[in-house]
C-alpha positions as CSV (number, residue, x, y, z in Angstrom):
1,X,-183.4,-22.2,117.0
2,X,-180.4,-24.0,114.6
3,X,-179.3,-21.9,112.7
4,X,-179.6,-24.7,110.2
5,X,-183.3,-24.2,109.9
6,X,-184.9,-21.9,107.9
7,X,-187.9,-21.0,109.8
8,X,-191.3,-21.3,108.3
9,X,-193.8,-17.9,109.5
10,X,-197.6,-17.7,109.1
11,X,-199.4,-14.2,108.6
12,X,-202.9,-15.9,109.3
13,X,-204.9,-15.0,111.2
14,X,-202.6,-11.0,111.1
15,X,-205.1,-9.0,112.7
16,X,-205.0,-10.9,116.0
17,X,-202.1,-12.9,116.2
18,X,-199.9,-10.0,114.8
19,X,-198.2,-9.7,118.1
20,X,-197.0,-13.6,117.4
21,X,-195.5,-13.0,114.9
22,X,-193.7,-10.3,115.4
23,X,-191.9,-11.9,118.3
24,X,-191.4,-15.4,115.2
25,X,-190.4,-12.6,112.9
26,X,-187.7,-10.5,115.3
27,X,-186.4,-14.4,116.1
28,X,-185.8,-15.2,112.7
29,X,-184.4,-12.0,111.4
30,X,-182.2,-11.7,114.8
31,X,-180.7,-15.1,114.2
32,X,-180.3,-16.6,110.9
33,X,-181.6,-13.3,109.0
34,X,-184.4,-15.2,106.8
35,X,-187.3,-16.9,107.0
36,X,-190.4,-17.9,104.3
37,X,-194.3,-16.0,104.9
38,X,-196.8,-18.7,103.7
39,X,-200.9,-17.5,104.6
40,X,-199.9,-14.0,102.8
41,X,-202.1,-11.9,101.1
42,X,-201.1,-12.5,97.2
43,X,-202.5,-14.7,96.4
44,X,-201.0,-17.9,93.8
45,X,-202.3,-16.9,90.9
46,X,-201.4,-13.5,91.4
47,X,-197.5,-15.2,91.3
48,X,-197.8,-17.3,88.2
49,X,-199.0,-14.8,86.0
50,X,-196.5,-12.9,87.3
51,X,-193.6,-15.3,86.3
52,X,-195.6,-16.3,82.8
53,X,-195.1,-11.7,82.8
54,X,-191.5,-13.1,83.5
55,X,-191.1,-15.7,80.7
56,X,-192.7,-12.9,78.4
57,X,-190.3,-10.8,79.0
58,X,-187.2,-13.0,78.2
59,X,-188.6,-14.6,75.8
60,X,-188.4,-11.7,73.8
61,X,-185.0,-10.9,70.9
62,X,-182.2,-9.8,72.8
63,X,-181.9,-6.5,70.5
64,X,-185.1,-6.3,72.3
65,X,-184.5,-6.3,75.3
66,X,-181.8,-5.0,75.1
67,X,-183.5,-1.4,74.6
68,X,-183.4,-0.8,78.7
69,X,-180.3,-1.1,79.2
70,X,-179.0,-1.3,83.1
71,X,-177.8,2.0,83.8
72,X,-176.0,2.2,86.5
73,X,-178.6,3.0,88.7
74,X,-179.9,-0.1,89.1
75,X,-181.9,0.0,87.0
76,X,-182.6,-2.2,83.4
77,X,-182.1,-4.8,81.5
78,X,-178.8,-6.8,82.3
79,X,-177.0,-10.1,80.1
80,X,-174.3,-11.7,82.5
81,X,-172.7,-9.0,83.7
82,X,-173.3,-8.9,87.1
83,X,-169.5,-10.5,88.9
84,X,-170.1,-11.5,92.0
85,X,-166.9,-11.2,94.3
86,X,-166.9,-14.6,96.1
87,X,-166.6,-16.1,92.2
88,X,-164.6,-13.3,90.3
89,X,-167.2,-14.4,87.2
90,X,-170.3,-13.1,86.0
91,X,-173.8,-14.8,87.1
92,X,-174.9,-17.7,83.7
93,X,-178.3,-15.3,84.2
94,X,-180.5,-12.1,82.9
95,X,-182.0,-9.9,85.0
96,X,-184.9,-6.5,84.1
97,X,-184.9,-4.5,87.8
98,X,-187.5,-1.7,88.0
99,X,-188.7,0.8,90.6
100,X,-191.7,3.1,90.8
101,X,-190.3,6.9,90.0
102,X,-192.1,9.0,87.8
103,X,-188.7,10.4,86.3
104,X,-186.5,10.0,83.4
105,X,-184.6,7.1,84.9
106,X,-186.8,4.9,85.0
107,X,-189.1,5.6,82.5
108,X,-186.6,4.2,80.1
109,X,-185.9,1.4,81.6
110,X,-189.4,0.0,81.0
111,X,-190.3,-2.4,78.0
112,X,-192.1,-0.9,75.6
113,X,-195.6,-1.6,75.4
114,X,-195.5,-2.3,71.4
115,X,-192.7,-5.0,72.4
116,X,-194.7,-6.7,75.2
117,X,-197.7,-5.2,75.9
118,X,-199.1,-4.7,79.3
119,X,-195.9,-5.1,80.6
120,X,-195.3,-1.5,82.8
121,X,-199.5,-2.2,83.6
122,X,-198.9,-5.8,85.2
123,X,-195.6,-6.1,86.6
124,X,-196.9,-2.5,88.5
125,X,-200.3,-4.1,90.1
126,X,-197.5,-6.4,91.2
127,X,-194.7,-4.5,92.5
128,X,-197.9,-3.2,94.6
129,X,-198.8,-6.2,96.2
130,X,-195.0,-7.1,97.2
131,X,-194.7,-3.7,98.6
132,X,-197.9,-4.1,100.8
133,X,-196.5,-7.6,102.4
134,X,-193.2,-5.7,102.8
135,X,-195.0,-2.8,104.9
136,X,-197.0,-5.7,107.0
137,X,-192.9,-7.0,107.8
138,X,-191.3,-4.0,108.3
139,X,-194.0,-2.6,110.7
140,X,-193.8,-5.9,112.9
141,X,-189.7,-5.5,112.7
142,X,-189.6,-1.6,113.5
143,X,-191.6,-2.2,116.7
144,X,-190.2,-5.5,117.3
145,X,-186.7,-3.6,118.0
146,X,-188.4,-0.6,119.7
147,X,-188.6,2.1,117.3
148,X,-191.4,4.4,115.8
149,X,-193.7,1.4,114.1
150,X,-193.2,3.6,110.8
151,X,-189.3,3.6,110.8
152,X,-189.0,1.3,107.7
153,X,-191.8,2.3,105.8
154,X,-191.4,5.9,105.5
155,X,-188.0,5.3,105.3
156,X,-188.5,3.1,101.4
157,X,-192.2,4.2,100.5
158,X,-192.7,7.3,98.7
159,X,-196.5,9.0,99.6
160,X,-198.0,7.3,96.5
161,X,-199.4,11.5,95.9
162,X,-195.6,12.1,95.0
163,X,-193.6,11.0,91.7
164,X,-191.4,8.8,93.6
165,X,-187.9,10.1,92.3
166,X,-187.2,9.1,96.2
167,X,-187.8,5.8,95.6
168,X,-184.9,2.7,95.3
169,X,-186.9,0.1,96.0
170,X,-187.4,-2.2,93.2
171,X,-188.3,-5.4,91.3
172,X,-186.4,-7.8,89.4
173,X,-186.7,-10.3,87.0
174,X,-184.6,-13.8,86.9
175,X,-183.7,-16.4,84.1
176,X,-180.4,-18.4,84.7
177,X,-180.0,-19.9,81.8
178,X,-180.1,-23.9,81.5
179,X,-177.4,-26.1,81.6
180,X,-178.5,-29.2,80.0
181,X,-176.3,-31.2,79.6
182,X,-173.1,-29.7,81.8
183,X,-171.6,-30.6,84.3
184,X,-169.9,-27.4,85.5
185,X,-168.9,-28.9,88.8
186,X,-169.6,-28.1,92.8
187,X,-167.6,-24.3,92.7
188,X,-169.9,-22.9,89.8
189,X,-173.0,-21.1,90.8
190,X,-175.9,-19.6,89.8
191,X,-175.1,-16.5,91.3
192,X,-172.4,-16.7,93.7
193,X,-171.9,-15.7,97.6
194,X,-173.7,-12.4,98.4
195,X,-175.8,-10.5,100.2
196,X,-178.6,-7.8,100.1
197,X,-177.8,-4.4,99.8
198,X,-181.3,-3.0,101.1
199,X,-184.0,-3.6,103.5
200,X,-186.3,-6.2,103.6
201,X,-185.9,-8.9,100.4
202,X,-189.5,-10.7,99.0
203,X,-188.1,-13.7,97.0
204,X,-190.6,-15.6,95.7
205,X,-188.2,-18.3,93.8
206,X,-190.4,-20.8,90.9
207,X,-187.3,-23.7,90.9
208,X,-185.1,-25.0,94.0
209,X,-181.1,-23.4,94.6
210,X,-181.5,-21.0,97.0
211,X,-178.7,-22.1,100.3
212,X,-177.3,-20.3,102.8
213,X,-174.8,-19.3,105.7
214,X,-175.8,-17.7,108.5
215,X,-172.2,-16.2,110.7
216,X,-171.7,-12.8,109.9
217,X,-171.6,-10.5,112.5
218,X,-170.5,-7.1,111.0
219,X,-172.4,-5.3,107.8
220,X,-169.2,-4.0,107.0
221,X,-167.6,-7.9,107.5
222,X,-167.2,-9.1,103.9
223,X,-166.5,-12.3,104.8
224,X,-168.7,-15.8,105.4
225,X,-168.5,-19.2,106.6
226,X,-168.6,-22.9,104.7
227,X,-172.0,-24.4,106.6
228,X,-174.3,-24.2,103.8
229,X,-178.4,-25.3,104.3
230,X,-180.5,-25.4,101.1
231,X,-183.9,-23.4,101.3
232,X,-187.4,-25.1,100.7
233,X,-189.8,-23.0,99.9
234,X,-193.5,-24.4,99.2
235,X,-195.5,-23.2,96.7
236,X,-196.2,-20.0,96.8
237,X,-194.1,-19.0,100.0
238,X,-192.6,-16.0,99.8
239,X,-188.8,-16.0,100.9
240,X,-187.3,-12.7,103.4
241,X,-184.3,-12.1,104.3
242,X,-182.8,-8.7,105.6
243,X,-180.2,-6.7,104.5
244,X,-176.6,-4.4,104.6
245,X,-179.2,-1.0,104.7
246,X,-181.3,-2.6,107.9
247,X,-178.1,-4.9,109.2
248,X,-176.8,-1.5,109.5
249,X,-179.5,0.7,110.4
250,X,-180.7,-2.0,113.5
251,X,-177.2,-1.3,114.7
252,X,-176.0,-4.6,113.9
253,X,-179.6,-6.7,115.9
254,X,-180.5,-7.8,112.5
255,X,-178.6,-10.5,110.4
256,X,-177.9,-9.7,106.5
257,X,-176.6,-13.5,105.4
258,X,-175.1,-14.6,102.8
259,X,-176.7,-17.0,99.5
260,X,-175.9,-18.0,97.0
261,X,-178.1,-19.8,94.1
262,X,-176.6,-23.3,93.5
263,X,-175.7,-24.7,89.6
264,X,-178.1,-28.2,89.2
265,X,-175.7,-31.3,88.9
266,X,-176.5,-34.1,86.2
267,X,-179.7,-35.9,87.1
268,X,-181.5,-32.4,88.0
269,X,-183.3,-30.0,86.5
270,X,-180.7,-28.2,83.7
271,X,-183.4,-25.8,82.9
272,X,-183.6,-21.7,82.7
273,X,-184.5,-21.5,86.9
274,X,-186.6,-18.2,86.8
275,X,-187.3,-16.0,89.7
276,X,-188.1,-12.7,91.2
277,X,-187.4,-10.5,93.7
278,X,-188.4,-7.7,95.6
279,X,-185.9,-5.1,96.8
280,X,-187.2,-2.8,99.8
281,X,-184.2,0.4,99.6
282,X,-183.8,2.9,101.4
283,X,-185.4,6.3,99.6
284,X,-182.2,8.2,98.6
285,X,-182.7,10.5,101.5
286,X,-183.5,8.6,104.3
287,X,-181.6,9.0,106.8
288,X,-180.3,4.9,107.6
289,X,-177.9,5.8,111.1
290,X,-179.9,3.6,114.0
291,X,-181.3,4.8,117.2
292,X,-177.1,3.1,119.1
293,X,-175.7,5.2,116.6
294,X,-173.4,2.3,116.1
295,X,-172.4,3.7,112.4
296,X,-172.4,7.4,111.4
297,X,-175.4,9.3,109.5
298,X,-175.9,8.0,105.7
299,X,-178.6,7.6,103.2
300,X,-180.1,4.7,101.5
301,X,-178.3,6.2,97.6
302,X,-174.6,7.1,99.6
303,X,-175.5,3.8,101.5
304,X,-175.9,1.8,97.9
305,X,-173.0,3.9,96.4
306,X,-170.3,2.5,98.4
307,X,-171.8,-0.8,98.7
308,X,-172.1,-0.8,94.6
309,X,-168.2,0.7,94.5
310,X,-168.0,-1.5,97.2
311,X,-168.6,-4.8,95.3
312,X,-167.2,-3.6,92.3
313,X,-163.5,-2.9,93.5
314,X,-164.0,-6.6,95.9
315,X,-165.3,-8.6,91.8
316,X,-162.1,-6.9,90.0
317,X,-159.6,-7.7,93.3
318,X,-160.8,-11.8,92.5
319,X,-161.0,-11.5,89.3
320,X,-157.5,-10.4,89.4
321,X,-156.1,-13.3,91.2
322,X,-157.5,-14.9,87.2
323,X,-155.0,-13.5,84.7
324,X,-151.1,-13.6,84.1
325,X,-148.7,-12.0,86.6
326,X,-147.1,-9.3,85.5
327,X,-143.5,-8.4,86.2
328,X,-142.2,-5.3,88.6
329,X,-139.7,-4.7,86.3
330,X,-142.0,-5.3,83.3
331,X,-144.5,-2.7,84.5
332,X,-141.9,-0.6,85.8
333,X,-140.6,-1.1,81.6
334,X,-144.5,0.2,80.5
335,X,-145.6,2.8,83.5
336,X,-144.7,5.5,80.6
337,X,-147.7,3.4,78.2
338,X,-151.0,3.4,79.1
339,X,-153.4,0.9,77.9
340,X,-155.5,0.9,74.7
341,X,-157.8,-1.4,73.3
342,X,-155.3,-4.0,71.6
343,X,-152.5,-3.7,74.6
344,X,-149.4,-0.9,75.3
345,X,-149.8,3.2,73.3
346,X,-147.8,6.2,73.3
347,X,-149.8,8.2,75.7
348,X,-150.4,11.5,74.1
349,X,-148.6,14.2,73.5
350,X,-149.8,17.8,74.7
351,X,-149.8,20.8,72.4
């Protein structure tokens, strides 16, 4: 299969076609790391209802949405704050990220019912539907790799009767802001090139713009190529991609591929772009060491913490390239001063 193609895989007659579907998923995951699912179990009406719910939330005043700010544990609402290492600037979007946990961190991330009636109930219903499809796919992937069928499902899904505080899987509602009447050029992106941190992503894009760039060989490789392919998504289909966690967990047999969202040019639809992503992430205490022990042992929480720090540092390095140069003699002359909100200030004197 050429790397330029993103395979379309049908889940029709899943029980009787299970082995054939498994082979298709493993082939796509090993080559390009992306595939689309059709004939799955989520009705198109439920997908449209999820988009309507998303739009209802994003239509709220900003001060209402920011009652549930992003909390540093990948939960809550963010507004134009996600900086990609590939661009050095914040994506022109906002999003809210939600999880299954019943503890304080997650509870504070849900919009209040008085602000967005029925939001949590409807969002949790959709989350469980998407997680159900995820389980089907992850079981096939585990079997296809010669691992126990429940390796990735037990590694990502908390028992129903638990408080789910070990869960790190998230639903993310996204709104890319309109750029109507603007020509921002070929090198400006709604989402800069990136790979996902998780085990498996299920994405519901409603407008065009998603592109992929195959070619990554190891999960610690931060580089990417320059051959980008548009992903064509039939209405109601789900775009799936392998994340960094699964690439590592599979000892690099499966590929976590860089992808991006382009910015439309004049003559194309330039209004708001909505998308919904479900990120199956390893549980906080799940050991992600692969069968061949290519990488040392690491837990899901440790992996995400490292990935977030690595991306932050990489984005900072990229952003440095966009600022002014500081002469070595200036650095030396000001070494005894500290940065303040308005410039340089003398450090406090010890007493």
